[in-house]
TORTORVO-869482 format. One record per atom (N, C-alpha, C, O, CB): residue number from 1; atom name; y, x, z. Coordinates in nm, 3 decimals. Glycine has a CB too. Layout:
BEGIN
<resi->NUM	name->CA	Y->Y	X->X	Z->Z>
...
END
This chain:
BEGIN
<resi->1	name->N	Y->-1.695	X->-0.834	Z->-0.316>
<resi->1	name->CA	Y->-1.664	X->-0.824	Z->-0.512>
<resi->1	name->C	Y->-1.738	X->-0.603	Z->-0.518>
<resi->1	name->O	Y->-1.697	X->-0.522	Z->-0.601>
<resi->1	name->CB	Y->-1.355	X->-0.852	Z->-0.575>
<resi->2	name->N	Y->-1.827	X->-0.576	Z->-0.426>
<resi->2	name->CA	Y->-1.817	X->-0.456	Z->-0.422>
<resi->2	name->C	Y->-2.030	X->-0.445	Z->-0.420>
<resi->2	name->O	Y->-2.119	X->-0.391	Z->-0.485>
<resi->2	name->CB	Y->-1.695	X->-0.398	Z->-0.272>
<resi->3	name->N	Y->-2.013	X->-0.545	Z->-0.286>
<resi->3	name->CA	Y->-2.165	X->-0.525	Z->-0.243>
<resi->3	name->C	Y->-2.206	X->-0.547	Z->-0.382>
<resi->3	name->O	Y->-2.277	X->-0.463	Z->-0.436>
<resi->3	name->CB	Y->-2.241	X->-0.635	Z->-0.120>
<resi->4	name->N	Y->-2.153	X->-0.695	Z->-0.471>
<resi->4	name->CA	Y->-2.233	X->-0.825	Z->-0.543>
<resi->4	name->C	Y->-2.217	X->-0.730	Z->-0.695>
<resi->4	name->O	Y->-2.273	X->-0.776	Z->-0.795>
<resi->4	name->CB	Y->-2.132	X->-1.028	Z->-0.534>
<resi->5	name->N	Y->-2.143	X->-0.600	Z->-0.707>
<resi->5	name->CA	Y->-2.163	X->-0.540	Z->-0.841>
<resi->5	name->C	Y->-2.329	X->-0.443	Z->-0.760>
<resi->5	name->O	Y->-2.448	X->-0.451	Z->-0.792>
<resi->5	name->CB	Y->-1.981	X->-0.419	Z->-0.914>
<resi->6	name->N	Y->-2.276	X->-0.381	Z->-0.676>
<resi->6	name->CA	Y->-2.425	X->-0.241	Z->-0.651>
<resi->6	name->C	Y->-2.548	X->-0.343	Z->-0.565>
<resi->6	name->O	Y->-2.651	X->-0.279	Z->-0.544>
<resi->6	name->CB	Y->-2.357	X->-0.049	Z->-0.494>
<resi->7	name->N	Y->-2.551	X->-0.450	Z->-0.527>
<resi->7	name->CA	Y->-2.671	X->-0.451	Z->-0.548>
<resi->7	name->C	Y->-2.718	X->-0.546	Z->-0.683>
<resi->7	name->O	Y->-2.832	X->-0.590	Z->-0.676>
<resi->7	name->CB	Y->-2.725	X->-0.489	Z->-0.419>
<resi->8	name->N	Y->-2.654	X->-0.575	Z->-0.784>
<resi->8	name->CA	Y->-2.722	X->-0.632	Z->-0.936>
<resi->8	name->C	Y->-2.723	X->-0.506	Z->-1.037>
<resi->8	name->O	Y->-2.774	X->-0.480	Z->-1.146>
<resi->8	name->CB	Y->-2.617	X->-0.772	Z->-1.019>
<resi->9	name->N	Y->-2.649	X->-0.449	Z->-0.954>
<resi->9	name->CA	Y->-2.658	X->-0.261	Z->-1.083>
<resi->9	name->C	Y->-2.562	X->-0.252	Z->-1.129>
<resi->9	name->O	Y->-2.547	X->-0.155	Z->-1.204>
<resi->9	name->CB	Y->-2.759	X->-0.233	Z->-1.237>
<resi->10	name->N	Y->-2.444	X->-0.348	Z->-1.109>
<resi->10	name->CA	Y->-2.341	X->-0.365	Z->-1.215>
<resi->10	name->C	Y->-2.227	X->-0.319	Z->-1.206>
<resi->10	name->O	Y->-2.135	X->-0.379	Z->-1.150>
<resi->10	name->CB	Y->-2.317	X->-0.476	Z->-1.239>
<resi->11	name->N	Y->-2.219	X->-0.229	Z->-1.248>
<resi->11	name->CA	Y->-2.136	X->-0.035	Z->-1.181>
<resi->11	name->C	Y->-2.014	X->-0.061	Z->-1.249>
<resi->11	name->O	Y->-1.934	X->0.031	Z->-1.262>
<resi->11	name->CB	Y->-2.220	X->0.169	Z->-1.256>
<resi->12	name->N	Y->-1.980	X->-0.217	Z->-1.310>
<resi->12	name->CA	Y->-1.840	X->-0.203	Z->-1.372>
<resi->12	name->C	Y->-1.779	X->-0.321	Z->-1.265>
<resi->12	name->O	Y->-1.663	X->-0.296	Z->-1.232>
<resi->12	name->CB	Y->-1.826	X->-0.241	Z->-1.566>
<resi->13	name->N	Y->-1.810	X->-0.387	Z->-1.233>
<resi->13	name->CA	Y->-1.781	X->-0.508	Z->-1.106>
<resi->13	name->C	Y->-1.750	X->-0.442	Z->-0.979>
<resi->13	name->O	Y->-1.658	X->-0.480	Z->-0.906>
<resi->13	name->CB	Y->-1.920	X->-0.611	Z->-1.069>
<resi->14	name->N	Y->-1.873	X->-0.283	Z->-0.935>
<resi->14	name->CA	Y->-1.827	X->-0.194	Z->-0.830>
<resi->14	name->C	Y->-1.702	X->-0.138	Z->-0.864>
<resi->14	name->O	Y->-1.635	X->-0.079	Z->-0.779>
<resi->14	name->CB	Y->-1.921	X->-0.088	Z->-0.803>
<resi->15	name->N	Y->-1.675	X->-0.149	Z->-0.948>
<resi->15	name->CA	Y->-1.570	X->-0.047	Z->-0.932>
<resi->15	name->C	Y->-1.431	X->-0.079	Z->-0.955>
<resi->15	name->O	Y->-1.336	X->0.000	Z->-0.953>
<resi->15	name->CB	Y->-1.597	X->0.055	Z->-1.014>
<resi->16	name->N	Y->-1.430	X->-0.230	Z->-0.981>
<resi->16	name->CA	Y->-1.301	X->-0.274	Z->-1.043>
<resi->16	name->C	Y->-1.281	X->-0.376	Z->-0.838>
<resi->16	name->O	Y->-1.173	X->-0.394	Z->-0.782>
<resi->16	name->CB	Y->-1.328	X->-0.404	Z->-1.260>
<resi->17	name->N	Y->-1.394	X->-0.411	Z->-0.792>
<resi->17	name->CA	Y->-1.357	X->-0.389	Z->-0.634>
<resi->17	name->C	Y->-1.297	X->-0.284	Z->-0.587>
<resi->17	name->O	Y->-1.181	X->-0.269	Z->-0.549>
<resi->17	name->CB	Y->-1.459	X->-0.388	Z->-0.554>
<resi->18	name->N	Y->-1.401	X->-0.199	Z->-0.595>
<resi->18	name->CA	Y->-1.383	X->-0.053	Z->-0.535>
<resi->18	name->C	Y->-1.226	X->0.003	Z->-0.573>
<resi->18	name->O	Y->-1.175	X->0.109	Z->-0.538>
<resi->18	name->CB	Y->-1.508	X->0.058	Z->-0.608>
<resi->19	name->N	Y->-1.182	X->-0.081	Z->-0.638>
<resi->19	name->CA	Y->-1.047	X->-0.002	Z->-0.757>
<resi->19	name->C	Y->-0.905	X->-0.042	Z->-0.670>
<resi->19	name->O	Y->-0.803	X->0.020	Z->-0.638>
<resi->19	name->CB	Y->-1.035	X->-0.103	Z->-0.970>
<resi->20	name->N	Y->-0.971	X->-0.219	Z->-0.644>
<resi->20	name->CA	Y->-0.868	X->-0.318	Z->-0.561>
<resi->20	name->C	Y->-0.864	X->-0.295	Z->-0.405>
<resi->20	name->O	Y->-0.761	X->-0.336	Z->-0.352>
<resi->20	name->CB	Y->-0.913	X->-0.480	Z->-0.583>
<resi->21	name->N	Y->-0.979	X->-0.224	Z->-0.303>
<resi->21	name->CA	Y->-0.983	X->-0.193	Z->-0.188>
<resi->21	name->C	Y->-0.909	X->-0.065	Z->-0.198>
<resi->21	name->O	Y->-0.868	X->-0.007	Z->-0.098>
<resi->21	name->CB	Y->-1.112	X->-0.195	Z->-0.135>
<resi->22	name->N	Y->-0.896	X->-0.033	Z->-0.287>
<resi->22	name->CA	Y->-0.797	X->0.153	Z->-0.265>
<resi->22	name->C	Y->-0.637	X->0.129	Z->-0.285>
<resi->22	name->O	Y->-0.546	X->0.179	Z->-0.219>
<resi->22	name->CB	Y->-0.846	X->0.304	Z->-0.428>
<resi->23	name->N	Y->-0.630	X->0.033	Z->-0.402>
<resi->23	name->CA	Y->-0.478	X->0.034	Z->-0.385>
<resi->23	name->C	Y->-0.461	X->-0.053	Z->-0.289>
<resi->23	name->O	Y->-0.346	X->-0.041	Z->-0.245>
<resi->23	name->CB	Y->-0.392	X->-0.001	Z->-0.504>
<resi->24	name->N	Y->-0.520	X->-0.137	Z->-0.234>
<resi->24	name->CA	Y->-0.430	X->-0.240	Z->-0.086>
<resi->24	name->C	Y->-0.428	X->-0.138	Z->0.018>
<resi->24	name->O	Y->-0.334	X->-0.152	Z->0.096>
<resi->24	name->CB	Y->-0.530	X->-0.407	Z->-0.003>
<resi->25	name->N	Y->-0.521	X->-0.019	Z->0.046>
<resi->25	name->CA	Y->-0.514	X->0.065	Z->0.120>
<resi->25	name->C	Y->-0.408	X->0.170	Z->0.067>
<resi->25	name->O	Y->-0.330	X->0.231	Z->0.140>
<resi->25	name->CB	Y->-0.638	X->0.104	Z->0.144>
<resi->26	name->N	Y->-0.414	X->0.177	Z->-0.025>
<resi->26	name->CA	Y->-0.205	X->0.311	Z->-0.035>
<resi->26	name->C	Y->-0.120	X->0.225	Z->0.030>
<resi->26	name->O	Y->-0.067	X->0.254	Z->0.137>
<resi->26	name->CB	Y->-0.086	X->0.351	Z->-0.245>
<resi->27	name->N	Y->-0.098	X->0.090	Z->-0.045>
<resi->27	name->CA	Y->-0.016	X->0.018	Z->-0.006>
<resi->27	name->C	Y->-0.010	X->0.070	Z->0.153>
<resi->27	name->O	Y->0.054	X->0.163	Z->0.202>
<resi->27	name->CB	Y->-0.050	X->-0.126	Z->-0.042>
<resi->28	name->N	Y->-0.110	X->-0.037	Z->0.220>
<resi->28	name->CA	Y->-0.058	X->-0.041	Z->0.337>
<resi->28	name->C	Y->-0.034	X->0.119	Z->0.428>
<resi->28	name->O	Y->0.034	X->0.140	Z->0.529>
<resi->28	name->CB	Y->-0.152	X->-0.142	Z->0.405>
<resi->29	name->N	Y->-0.096	X->0.191	Z->0.368>
<resi->29	name->CA	Y->-0.074	X->0.273	Z->0.426>
<resi->29	name->C	Y->0.076	X->0.325	Z->0.443>
<resi->29	name->O	Y->0.132	X->0.337	Z->0.552>
<resi->29	name->CB	Y->-0.152	X->0.341	Z->0.384>
<resi->30	name->N	Y->0.144	X->0.362	Z->0.288>
<resi->30	name->CA	Y->0.285	X->0.326	Z->0.261>
<resi->30	name->C	Y->0.362	X->0.269	Z->0.359>
<resi->30	name->O	Y->0.450	X->0.300	Z->0.439>
<resi->30	name->CB	Y->0.294	X->0.244	Z->0.162>
<resi->31	name->N	Y->0.278	X->0.144	Z->0.314>
<resi->31	name->CA	Y->0.382	X->0.080	Z->0.419>
<resi->31	name->C	Y->0.374	X->0.087	Z->0.632>
<resi->31	name->O	Y->0.379	X->-0.025	Z->0.682>
<resi->31	name->CB	Y->0.362	X->-0.095	Z->0.364>
<resi->32	name->N	Y->0.370	X->0.135	Z->0.675>
<resi->32	name->CA	Y->0.331	X->0.162	Z->0.828>
<resi->32	name->C	Y->0.350	X->0.302	Z->0.808>
<resi->32	name->O	Y->0.294	X->0.359	Z->0.901>
<resi->32	name->CB	Y->0.170	X->0.113	Z->0.892>
<resi->33	name->N	Y->0.395	X->0.373	Z->0.741>
<resi->33	name->CA	Y->0.415	X->0.449	Z->0.732>
<resi->33	name->C	Y->0.542	X->0.478	Z->0.776>
<resi->33	name->O	Y->0.582	X->0.526	Z->0.882>
<resi->33	name->CB	Y->0.378	X->0.466	Z->0.651>
<resi->34	name->N	Y->0.642	X->0.411	Z->0.600>
<resi->34	name->CA	Y->0.768	X->0.330	Z->0.609>
<resi->34	name->C	Y->0.812	X->0.228	Z->0.782>
<resi->34	name->O	Y->0.909	X->0.154	Z->0.763>
<resi->34	name->CB	Y->0.739	X->0.216	Z->0.466>
<resi->35	name->N	Y->0.784	X->0.224	Z->0.853>
<resi->35	name->CA	Y->0.782	X->0.107	Z->0.918>
<resi->35	name->C	Y->0.818	X->0.222	Z->1.068>
<resi->35	name->O	Y->0.885	X->0.208	Z->1.170>
<resi->35	name->CB	Y->0.616	X->-0.007	Z->0.896>
<resi->36	name->N	Y->0.712	X->0.362	Z->0.997>
<resi->36	name->CA	Y->0.652	X->0.374	Z->1.177>
<resi->36	name->C	Y->0.759	X->0.566	Z->1.147>
<resi->36	name->O	Y->0.730	X->0.668	Z->1.210>
<resi->36	name->CB	Y->0.355	X->0.378	Z->1.221>
<resi->37	name->N	Y->0.835	X->0.562	Z->1.076>
<resi->37	name->CA	Y->0.952	X->0.670	Z->1.109>
<resi->37	name->C	Y->1.063	X->0.599	Z->1.170>
<resi->37	name->O	Y->1.111	X->0.491	Z->1.137>
<resi->37	name->CB	Y->1.011	X->0.750	Z->0.976>
<resi->38	name->N	Y->1.096	X->0.678	Z->1.265>
<resi->38	name->CA	Y->1.179	X->0.669	Z->1.407>
<resi->38	name->C	Y->1.353	X->0.727	Z->1.300>
<resi->38	name->O	Y->1.375	X->0.791	Z->1.197>
<resi->38	name->CB	Y->1.090	X->0.829	Z->1.583>
<resi->39	name->N	Y->1.430	X->0.659	Z->1.401>
<resi->39	name->CA	Y->1.530	X->0.636	Z->1.314>
<resi->39	name->C	Y->1.642	X->0.766	Z->1.274>
<resi->39	name->O	Y->1.748	X->0.764	Z->1.211>
<resi->39	name->CB	Y->1.598	X->0.520	Z->1.379>
<resi->40	name->N	Y->1.556	X->0.895	Z->1.350>
<resi->40	name->CA	Y->1.650	X->0.972	Z->1.319>
<resi->40	name->C	Y->1.624	X->1.061	Z->1.149>
<resi->40	name->O	Y->1.699	X->1.124	Z->1.074>
<resi->40	name->CB	Y->1.658	X->1.066	Z->1.453>
<resi->41	name->N	Y->1.478	X->1.020	Z->1.145>
<resi->41	name->CA	Y->1.468	X->1.025	Z->0.969>
<resi->41	name->C	Y->1.533	X->1.027	Z->0.884>
<resi->41	name->O	Y->1.577	X->1.107	Z->0.801>
<resi->41	name->CB	Y->1.427	X->0.955	Z->0.913>
<resi->42	name->N	Y->1.542	X->0.856	Z->0.926>
<resi->42	name->CA	Y->1.599	X->0.739	Z->0.837>
<resi->42	name->C	Y->1.742	X->0.759	Z->0.730>
<resi->42	name->O	Y->1.767	X->0.727	Z->0.613>
<resi->42	name->CB	Y->1.638	X->0.622	Z->0.950>
<resi->43	name->N	Y->1.792	X->0.806	Z->0.803>
<resi->43	name->CA	Y->1.933	X->0.869	Z->0.768>
<resi->43	name->C	Y->2.037	X->0.761	Z->0.745>
<resi->43	name->O	Y->2.009	X->0.645	Z->0.774>
<resi->43	name->CB	Y->1.926	X->0.961	Z->0.633>
<resi->44	name->N	Y->2.155	X->0.794	Z->0.695>
<resi->44	name->CA	Y->2.190	X->0.634	Z->0.698>
<resi->44	name->C	Y->2.203	X->0.564	Z->0.598>
<resi->44	name->O	Y->2.272	X->0.632	Z->0.522>
<resi->44	name->CB	Y->2.298	X->0.602	Z->0.752>
<resi->45	name->N	Y->2.161	X->0.396	Z->0.510>
<resi->45	name->CA	Y->2.087	X->0.356	Z->0.486>
<resi->45	name->C	Y->2.213	X->0.294	Z->0.427>
<resi->45	name->O	Y->2.322	X->0.300	Z->0.485>
<resi->45	name->CB	Y->1.983	X->0.324	Z->0.561>
<resi->46	name->N	Y->2.181	X->0.193	Z->0.235>
<resi->46	name->CA	Y->2.240	X->0.098	Z->0.269>
<resi->46	name->C	Y->2.191	X->-0.028	Z->0.286>
<resi->46	name->O	Y->2.070	X->-0.045	Z->0.278>
<resi->46	name->CB	Y->2.315	X->0.097	Z->0.209>
<resi->47	name->N	Y->2.301	X->-0.165	Z->0.317>
<resi->47	name->CA	Y->2.212	X->-0.246	Z->0.412>
<resi->47	name->C	Y->2.082	X->-0.297	Z->0.353>
<resi->47	name->O	Y->1.976	X->-0.330	Z->0.405>
<resi->47	name->CB	Y->2.287	X->-0.368	Z->0.464>
<resi->48	name->N	Y->2.148	X->-0.290	Z->0.156>
<resi->48	name->CA	Y->2.005	X->-0.360	Z->0.104>
<resi->48	name->C	Y->1.876	X->-0.334	Z->0.105>
<resi->48	name->O	Y->1.791	X->-0.408	Z->0.055>
<resi->48	name->CB	Y->2.002	X->-0.373	Z->0.000>
<resi->49	name->N	Y->1.848	X->-0.192	Z->0.180>
<resi->49	name->CA	Y->1.748	X->-0.110	Z->0.158>
<resi->49	name->C	Y->1.679	X->-0.107	Z->0.373>
<resi->49	name->O	Y->1.586	X->-0.050	Z->0.431>
<resi->49	name->CB	Y->1.832	X->0.069	Z->0.060>
<resi->50	name->N	Y->1.785	X->-0.197	Z->0.417>
<resi->50	name->CA	Y->1.706	X->-0.238	Z->0.552>
<resi->50	name->C	Y->1.640	X->-0.396	Z->0.597>
<resi->50	name->O	Y->1.557	X->-0.455	Z->0.665>
<resi->50	name->CB	Y->1.812	X->-0.208	Z->0.661>
<resi->51	name->N	Y->1.699	X->-0.402	Z->0.545>
<resi->51	name->CA	Y->1.634	X->-0.589	Z->0.507>
<resi->51	name->C	Y->1.529	X->-0.606	Z->0.532>
<resi->51	name->O	Y->1.496	X->-0.541	Z->0.631>
<resi->51	name->CB	Y->1.623	X->-0.653	Z->0.365>
<resi->52	name->N	Y->1.387	X->-0.714	Z->0.455>
<resi->52	name->CA	Y->1.244	X->-0.721	Z->0.437>
<resi->52	name->C	Y->1.261	X->-0.673	Z->0.243>
<resi->52	name->O	Y->1.164	X->-0.643	Z->0.174>
<resi->52	name->CB	Y->1.167	X->-0.914	Z->0.492>
<resi->53	name->N	Y->1.362	X->-0.677	Z->0.207>
<resi->53	name->CA	Y->1.303	X->-0.595	Z->0.022>
<resi->53	name->C	Y->1.261	X->-0.475	Z->0.057>
<resi->53	name->O	Y->1.151	X->-0.423	Z->0.040>
<resi->53	name->CB	Y->1.439	X->-0.556	Z->-0.123>
<resi->54	name->N	Y->1.413	X->-0.412	Z->0.139>
<resi->54	name->CA	Y->1.372	X->-0.254	Z->0.187>
<resi->54	name->C	Y->1.274	X->-0.263	Z->0.245>
<resi->54	name->O	Y->1.219	X->-0.156	Z->0.220>
<resi->54	name->CB	Y->1.458	X->-0.172	Z->0.277>
<resi->55	name->N	Y->1.192	X->-0.332	Z->0.323>
<resi->55	name->CA	Y->1.081	X->-0.309	Z->0.354>
<resi->55	name->C	Y->0.956	X->-0.297	Z->0.287>
<resi->55	name->O	Y->0.861	X->-0.222	Z->0.308>
<resi->55	name->CB	Y->1.073	X->-0.368	Z->0.418>
<resi->56	name->N	Y->0.970	X->-0.363	Z->0.225>
<resi->56	name->CA	Y->0.914	X->-0.379	Z->0.122>
<resi->56	name->C	Y->0.863	X->-0.215	Z->-0.004>
<resi->56	name->O	Y->0.757	X->-0.156	Z->-0.022>
<resi->56	name->CB	Y->1.021	X->-0.487	Z->0.074>
<resi->57	name->N	Y->1.026	X->-0.198	Z->-0.072>
<resi->57	name->CA	Y->1.024	X->-0.083	Z->-0.131>
<resi->57	name->C	Y->1.061	X->0.018	Z->-0.132>
<resi->57	name->O	Y->1.061	X->0.098	Z->-0.226>
<resi->57	name->CB	Y->1.037	X->-0.086	Z->-0.190>
<resi->58	name->N	Y->1.106	X->0.033	Z->-0.003>
<resi->58	name->CA	Y->1.102	X->0.161	Z->0.041>
<resi->58	name->C	Y->0.984	X->0.277	Z->0.058>
<resi->58	name->O	Y->0.995	X->0.399	Z->0.065>
<resi->58	name->CB	Y->1.145	X->0.141	Z->0.142>
<resi->59	name->N	Y->0.867	X->0.191	Z->0.062>
<resi->59	name->CA	Y->0.719	X->0.327	Z->0.076>
<resi->59	name->C	Y->0.741	X->0.380	Z->-0.096>
<resi->59	name->O	Y->0.691	X->0.488	Z->-0.128>
<resi->59	name->CB	Y->0.483	X->0.229	Z->0.113>
<resi->60	name->N	Y->0.799	X->0.317	Z->-0.176>
<resi->60	name->CA	Y->0.751	X->0.305	Z->-0.284>
<resi->60	name->C	Y->0.865	X->0.442	Z->-0.397>
<resi->60	name->O	Y->0.830	X->0.511	Z->-0.493>
<resi->60	name->CB	Y->0.757	X->0.121	Z->-0.315>
<resi->61	name->N	Y->1.008	X->0.429	Z->-0.321>
<resi->61	name->CA	Y->1.079	X->0.505	Z->-0.366>
<resi->61	name->C	Y->1.121	X->0.631	Z->-0.199>
<resi->61	name->O	Y->1.119	X->0.632	Z->-0.076>
<resi->61	name->CB	Y->1.205	X->0.401	Z->-0.449>
<resi->62	name->N	Y->1.146	X->0.696	Z->-0.292>
<resi->62	name->CA	Y->1.185	X->0.850	Z->-0.286>
<resi->62	name->C	Y->1.304	X->0.923	Z->-0.156>
<resi->62	name->O	Y->1.331	X->1.043	Z->-0.156>
<resi->62	name->CB	Y->1.256	X->0.874	Z->-0.445>
END
């Protein structure tokens, strides 16, 4: 989308594609930071924050 938008000089299409890429990069960054934390900095957590659902929600909860 970004290359197509730039090639056609359609800044709206390029912007939409670029924003999508930035949002995906932010989500991947938060997810990898949450996975990479060592166990000492995590502290005690409840059972529902340790499973797959917790892995997906942890980057968005402080």
